[in-house]
TORTI-83404 format. One line per field, with one value per residue: residue number from 1; x, y, z of N, C-alpha, C, O in turn. Coordinates in Angstrom, 3 decimals, decimal comma, m for minus. Each point is the difference from the previous one (the first is absolute). Layout:
% residues N
resi: (NUM  ...)
nx: (X  ...)
ny: (Y  ...)
nz: (Z  ...)
cax: (X  ...)
cay: (Y  ...)
caz: (Z  ...)
cx: (X  ...)
cy: (Y  ...)
cz: (Z  ...)
ox: (X  ...)
oy: (Y  ...)
oz: (Z  ...)
//
This chain:
% residues 122
resi: (1  2  3  4  5  6  7  8  9  10  11  12  13  14  15  16  17  18  19  20  21  22  23  24  25  26  27  28  29  30  31  32  33  34  35  36  37  38  39  40  41  42  43  44  45  46  47  48  49  50  51  52  53  54  55  56  57  58  59  60  61  62  63  64  65  66  67  68  69  70  71  72  73  74  75  76  77  78  79  80  81  82  83  84  85  86  87  88  89  90  91  92  93  94  95  96  97  98  99  100  101  102  103  104  105  106  107  108  109  110  111  112  113  114  115  116  117  118  119  120  121  122)
nx: (0,858  m1,321  2,061  m2,119  2,195  m1,995  1,674  m1,638  1,096  0,686  1,378  1,174  m0,486  2,104  0,518  m0,030  1,751  1,746  m0,716  0,259  2,302  1,610  m0,599  0,922  2,059  m0,549  0,230  2,232  0,503  m0,558  1,530  m0,377  m1,908  1,857  m1,205  m1,555  2,138  m2,081  1,944  m1,945  2,156  m1,116  0,584  m1,097  m1,500  m1,658  0,736  m1,592  1,449  m1,657  m2,163  2,019  0,173  m0,097  m1,702  1,177  m1,657  1,576  m1,943  1,953  m2,196  0,042  1,141  1,724  m1,650  2,079  m1,283  2,348  m1,872  1,768  m1,160  1,622  m0,335  0,033  2,118  1,224  m0,034  1,167  2,102  0,706  0,078  1,804  1,789  m0,441  0,164  1,938  0,183  m0,434  1,133  1,998  0,447  m0,602  1,636  1,383  m1,175  0,170  2,098  0,344  m0,877  0,853  2,252  1,154  0,114  2,133  1,639  0,262  0,470  1,951  1,407  m0,546  1,001  1,814  0,212  0,398  m2,121  m0,555  1,108  1,424  m1,602  m0,349  m0,383  m1,062)
ny: (m1,247  0,925  0,683  1,210  0,867  0,720  1,274  0,144  0,843  m2,143  0,805  m1,269  m0,180  0,457  1,824  2,122  0,696  0,578  2,209  1,488  0,356  1,212  2,202  1,566  0,138  1,508  1,811  0,277  1,403  1,952  1,064  m1,589  1,090  0,544  1,907  1,436  0,859  1,140  1,290  0,451  0,307  0,257  2,358  m0,416  1,040  m1,592  2,364  1,451  m0,114  m1,299  m0,846  0,526  m1,317  1,039  m1,367  m0,485  m1,027  0,351  m0,939  0,026  m0,054  m1,872  1,330  m0,282  1,662  m0,808  0,496  0,251  0,397  1,319  0,075  1,496  m0,116  m2,352  0,020  1,008  2,289  1,631  0,204  0,848  2,217  1,061  0,364  1,598  2,291  0,966  0,768  2,235  1,449  0,597  0,955  2,529  0,915  0,335  1,526  2,257  0,718  0,593  2,159  1,891  0,468  1,497  2,337  1,003  0,048  1,647  1,772  0,174  0,717  1,929  1,836  m0,317  1,453  m2,450  0,056  0,758  m2,012  0,337  0,436  1,716  m2,129  0,697)
nz: (m0,048  m1,763  0,867  m0,144  m0,051  1,183  m1,181  1,706  m1,668  m0,516  1,731  m1,314  2,133  m0,246  1,602  m0,303  m1,021  0,971  0,103  m1,494  m0,733  1,269  0,379  m1,530  0,708  1,836  m1,500  m0,327  1,977  0,287  m1,411  m1,169  0,143  1,640  m0,689  0,425  0,485  m0,017  0,290  0,477  m0,383  2,084  m0,934  1,854  m1,363  m0,233  0,532  m0,743  m1,974  0,509  m0,954  1,008  1,563  m2,053  0,684  m2,150  0,418  m1,048  m0,331  m1,217  0,396  0,660  m1,346  1,359  1,077  0,964  1,335  0,539  1,143  m0,010  1,725  m0,575  2,197  0,328  m0,650  1,733  0,499  m0,793  0,723  1,834  m0,262  m1,014  1,221  1,814  m0,235  0,535  2,154  0,988  m1,121  0,761  2,077  m0,114  m0,309  1,417  1,011  m0,555  m0,432  2,069  1,061  m1,374  m0,048  1,615  m0,056  m0,595  1,030  1,340  m1,019  m0,603  1,536  m0,313  m1,198  1,383  1,815  0,152  m0,929  2,433  m0,660  1,134  m1,561  1,753  0,362  m1,772)
cax: (m0,930  0,781  m0,652  0,524  m0,242  0,340  m0,578  m0,397  0,268  0,876  1,308  m0,121  1,472  0,196  m0,498  m1,390  m0,502  0,211  m0,781  m1,048  m0,009  m0,296  m1,015  m1,024  0,475  m0,428  m1,494  0,143  m0,352  m1,951  m0,419  1,062  m0,194  0,208  0,862  0,548  m0,655  0,512  m0,141  m0,148  m0,103  m0,150  0,153  m0,743  0,683  m1,012  0,143  m0,978  m0,171  1,225  0,531  0,504  0,735  m1,203  0,843  m1,113  0,317  m0,644  0,371  m0,430  0,134  m0,540  m1,304  m0,615  0,953  m0,193  0,272  0,021  0,486  0,091  0,899  0,864  1,162  1,254  m0,147  m0,178  m1,490  m1,087  0,168  m0,708  m1,438  m0,269  0,289  m0,848  m1,151  0,378  m0,062  m1,291  m0,278  0,853  m0,808  m0,972  0,315  0,605  m0,993  m0,585  0,740  0,168  m0,977  m0,766  m0,070  m0,707  m1,396  m0,870  0,249  m0,942  m1,376  0,220  m0,447  m1,326  m0,969  0,371  m0,380  m1,008  m0,946  m0,348  m1,551  m0,552  m0,564  m1,175  m1,045  m1,229)
cay: (1,389  1,362  1,096  1,334  1,084  1,212  1,243  0,918  1,190  m0,476  m0,964  m1,398  m0,486  m1,374  m0,682  m0,247  m0,983  m1,337  m0,366  m0,141  m1,330  m1,151  m0,304  m0,371  m1,252  m0,904  m0,386  m1,087  m1,116  m0,131  m0,422  0,054  m0,218  1,289  0,139  1,006  0,889  1,303  0,403  1,337  1,304  1,854  0,694  1,015  1,402  0,794  m0,232  m0,156  m1,768  m0,591  m1,426  0,618  m1,152  m1,092  m1,357  m0,635  m1,469  m0,907  m1,333  m0,870  m1,373  m0,589  0,404  0,696  0,913  0,327  1,399  0,411  1,494  0,237  1,554  0,007  1,175  m0,218  m1,084  m1,295  m0,144  m0,057  m1,562  m0,779  0,297  m0,540  m1,453  m0,623  m0,256  m0,857  m1,346  m0,653  m0,050  m1,245  m1,041  0,038  m0,477  m1,353  m0,707  m0,169  m0,942  m1,816  m0,807  m0,227  m1,296  m1,140  m0,178  m0,420  m1,213  m0,603  0,020  m0,899  m1,063  m0,160  m0,571  m1,280  m0,981  m0,195  m0,057  m1,349  m0,130  m0,971  1,396  m0,637  m0,033  0,107)
caz: (0,004  m0,359  0,886  m0,484  0,826  m0,626  1,134  m0,953  0,629  1,087  m0,401  0,713  0,273  m0,249  0,961  m0,250  m0,986  0,774  1,353  m0,732  m0,597  0,790  0,489  m1,080  m0,792  0,802  m0,284  m0,556  0,761  m0,215  m1,284  m0,800  m1,444  m0,339  m0,982  0,528  1,258  m0,068  1,145  0,014  1,219  m0,082  1,267  m0,070  0,452  0,625  1,432  0,420  m0,388  1,262  m0,670  m1,140  m1,104  m0,697  m0,701  m0,894  m0,421  m1,358  m0,049  m0,919  m0,131  m1,596  m0,100  1,507  0,360  1,692  0,247  1,206  0,367  1,269  0,583  1,426  0,315  m0,518  m0,914  0,539  0,704  m1,604  m0,853  0,973  m0,162  m1,162  0,096  0,687  m0,822  m1,291  0,504  m0,226  m1,054  m0,414  0,569  m0,578  m1,558  0,014  0,338  m0,974  m0,649  0,571  0,469  m0,996  m0,633  1,240  m0,258  m1,355  m0,262  1,235  m0,918  m0,970  0,711  0,738  m1,306  m0,475  0,986  m0,365  0,761  0,115  m0,643  1,112  0,913  0,639  m0,608  0,745)
cx: (1,065  m0,787  0,866  m0,450  0,163  m0,493  m0,672  m0,046  0,979  0,786  m0,430  1,361  0,187  m0,540  m1,637  m0,444  0,445  m0,757  m1,377  m0,199  0,029  m1,331  m1,179  0,225  m0,812  m1,282  0,170  m0,059  m1,200  m0,391  1,154  m0,261  m0,161  0,903  0,947  m0,729  0,645  m0,098  0,191  0,108  m0,303  m0,168  m0,892  0,941  m0,693  0,497  m1,115  m0,419  0,740  0,715  0,426  0,509  m0,976  0,851  m1,074  0,797  m0,705  0,462  m0,660  m0,030  m0,630  m1,581  m0,725  1,111  m0,855  0,410  m0,385  0,714  0,128  0,766  0,506  0,767  1,140  m0,123  m0,269  m1,479  m0,759  0,316  m0,699  m1,548  m0,511  0,338  m1,229  m1,445  0,364  0,007  m1,499  m0,640  0,381  m0,819  m1,266  m0,080  0,263  m1,127  m1,052  0,367  m0,124  m1,082  m1,254  0,166  m0,644  m1,493  m0,819  0,464  m1,057  m1,289  m0,067  m0,162  m0,988  m1,070  0,356  m0,584  m1,634  m0,909  0,115  m1,468  m0,384  m0,311  m1,165  m1,405  m1,185  m0,917)
cy: (0,930  1,023  1,230  0,760  1,392  1,077  1,206  1,358  0,038  m0,783  m1,237  m0,244  m1,544  m1,182  m0,129  m0,924  m1,278  m0,544  m0,171  m1,376  m1,106  m0,138  m0,422  m1,507  m1,160  m0,366  m1,224  m1,516  m0,692  m0,358  0,208  0,207  1,540  0,207  1,145  1,070  1,235  0,515  1,748  0,821  1,287  0,159  1,282  1,337  0,846  m0,399  m0,714  m1,814  m0,481  m0,970  0,630  m0,889  m1,118  m1,002  m0,435  m1,285  m0,575  m1,161  m0,763  m1,513  m0,522  0,535  1,052  1,125  0,399  1,503  0,386  1,285  0,353  1,172  m0,310  1,007  m0,323  m1,071  m1,463  m0,442  m0,328  m1,359  m0,905  m0,137  m0,571  m1,483  m0,902  m0,137  m0,869  m1,774  m0,630  m0,026  m1,574  m1,231  m0,383  m0,669  m1,445  m0,781  m0,221  m0,922  m1,090  m0,442  m0,243  m1,547  m1,285  m0,089  m0,577  m1,831  m0,547  0,043  m0,959  m1,475  m0,263  m0,452  m1,166  m1,234  m0,430  0,139  m1,603  m0,425  m0,822  1,063  m0,749  0,206  0,106  m1,214)
cz: (0,319  0,917  m0,529  1,208  m0,679  0,788  m0,914  1,068  1,334  m0,387  0,831  0,157  0,088  1,124  m0,197  m1,201  0,285  1,114  m0,907  m0,696  1,090  0,670  m1,099  m0,404  0,809  m0,445  m1,119  0,476  m0,013  m1,275  m0,684  m1,580  m0,436  m1,132  0,431  0,903  m0,218  1,206  m0,299  1,146  m0,665  1,113  m0,072  0,607  0,836  1,645  0,664  0,275  1,323  m0,899  m1,444  m1,012  m0,472  m0,486  m0,592  m0,411  m1,069  m0,042  m1,039  m0,193  m1,169  m0,043  0,853  m0,031  1,287  0,134  1,447  0,249  1,376  0,217  1,425  m0,006  m0,622  m1,133  0,557  0,456  m1,230  m0,421  0,948  m0,398  m1,272  m0,163  0,614  m1,150  m1,405  0,198  0,202  m1,315  m0,832  0,590  m0,450  m1,647  0,284  0,721  m1,177  m0,949  0,415  m0,012  m1,144  m0,845  0,939  m0,127  m1,335  0,199  1,045  m0,739  m0,987  0,628  0,768  m1,299  m0,588  0,678  m0,504  1,246  0,369  m0,103  1,501  1,226  0,473  m1,130  1,003  m0,111)
ox: (0,917  m1,227  1,223  m1,123  0,919  m0,909  0,465  m0,526  0,052  m0,199  m0,745  0,790  m0,940  m0,393  m0,560  m1,024  m0,742  0,012  m0,721  m1,027  m0,707  m0,348  m0,851  m0,922  m0,088  m0,646  m1,020  m0,213  m0,158  m0,989  0,696  0,870  m0,815  0,941  1,202  m1,223  1,227  m1,041  1,121  m1,001  0,348  m0,298  0,185  0,949  0,438  m0,119  0,272  m0,706  1,112  1,229  m0,745  0,103  m0,340  1,106  m1,066  1,170  m1,146  1,217  m1,178  1,045  m0,286  m0,996  m1,070  1,129  m1,138  0,932  m1,175  1,116  m0,873  0,865  m0,535  0,494  0,600  m1,128  m0,606  m0,501  m0,838  m0,879  m0,689  m0,596  m1,009  m0,728  m0,307  m0,542  m0,748  m0,076  m0,371  m0,931  m0,789  m0,503  m0,347  m0,953  m0,668  0,114  m0,490  m0,872  m0,241  m0,249  m0,837  m0,956  m0,654  m0,637  m1,077  m0,857  m0,552  m0,787  m1,104  m0,720  m0,137  m0,798  m0,685  m0,305  m0,802  0,634  0,258  m1,002  m1,092  0,590  m0,364  m0,265  0,075  m1,077)
oy: (m0,030  0,092  m0,032  m0,074  0,253  m0,083  0,379  0,029  0,989  m0,752  0,146  m0,016  m0,780  m1,138  m1,093  m0,680  m0,899  m1,167  m0,894  m0,677  m1,001  m1,173  m0,851  m0,643  m1,132  m0,941  m0,625  m1,056  m1,212  m0,734  0,954  m0,474  0,389  m0,771  m0,264  0,035  0,052  m0,353  0,357  0,209  0,382  m0,784  0,741  m0,035  1,056  m1,155  m1,010  m0,505  0,464  m0,072  m0,003  0,338  m0,914  0,198  m0,018  0,103  m0,412  m0,119  m0,338  m0,591  0,836  m0,426  0,521  m0,203  0,466  0,287  0,051  0,297  m0,523  0,405  m0,782  0,500  0,955  m0,468  m0,931  m1,123  m0,898  m0,680  m0,857  m1,077  m0,702  m0,749  m1,063  m1,073  m0,703  m0,871  m1,128  m0,806  m0,737  m0,882  m1,170  m0,716  m0,780  m1,207  m1,109  m0,828  m0,887  m1,124  m0,891  m0,730  m0,993  m1,053  m0,567  m0,675  m1,064  m0,918  m0,532  m0,864  m1,120  m0,937  m0,412  m1,071  0,897  0,037  m0,902  0,675  m0,536  0,156  m1,050  1,078  m0,290  m0,017)
oz: (0,821  m0,031  m0,144  0,499  m0,780  0,826  m1,075  1,112  0,731  m0,954  0,970  m0,944  0,149  m0,254  0,081  0,064  m0,395  0,391  0,445  0,034  m0,114  0,136  0,261  m0,501  m0,476  0,460  m0,288  m0,595  m0,147  0,016  0,345  m0,731  m0,836  m0,186  m0,040  0,136  m0,092  0,556  m0,362  0,685  m1,117  0,901  m0,966  0,784  0,455  0,411  0,649  0,872  0,255  0,005  m0,980  m1,179  0,750  m0,503  0,616  m0,369  0,185  0,146  0,115  m0,270  m0,857  0,585  m0,317  m0,448  0,067  m0,751  0,363  m0,426  0,693  m0,776  0,785  m1,010  m0,493  m0,156  m0,531  m0,052  m0,079  m0,529  m0,552  m0,023  m0,064  m0,650  m0,542  m0,267  m0,680  m0,866  m0,324  m0,023  m0,591  m0,696  m0,163  m0,307  m0,679  m0,215  m0,210  m0,263  m0,819  m0,437  0,144  m0,263  m0,319  m0,025  m0,187  m0,571  m0,277  0,229  m0,117  m0,500  0,492  0,055  m0,936  m0,523  m0,260  1,054  m0,798  0,235  m0,186  1,069  m0,530  m0,532  1,194  0,597)
//
């Protein structure tokens, strides 16, 4: 999986880049069918906004796009919040993909079982 880290209106330090890659690569342990991930950091210039750093993560899976964005007072907090949101979305996607074939197989098996002819007679 390829992870791209960018900065919009701000410079992303090497330490922040490595931490983002380390934290967000944990998502791969949950589900390994991802193609690439893009992380974009931006900073607000308004002094009234307390959560100045905004982190947006776009994850491209086969035929699916997952997007999580979060803000925080610093880069690490924004990464943590975005990673928590993305983890929840990945678990939900995996549950859908895994349970749907099982439900289809169970429905087909129910249709194939013949009705028993030895029922109660009146």
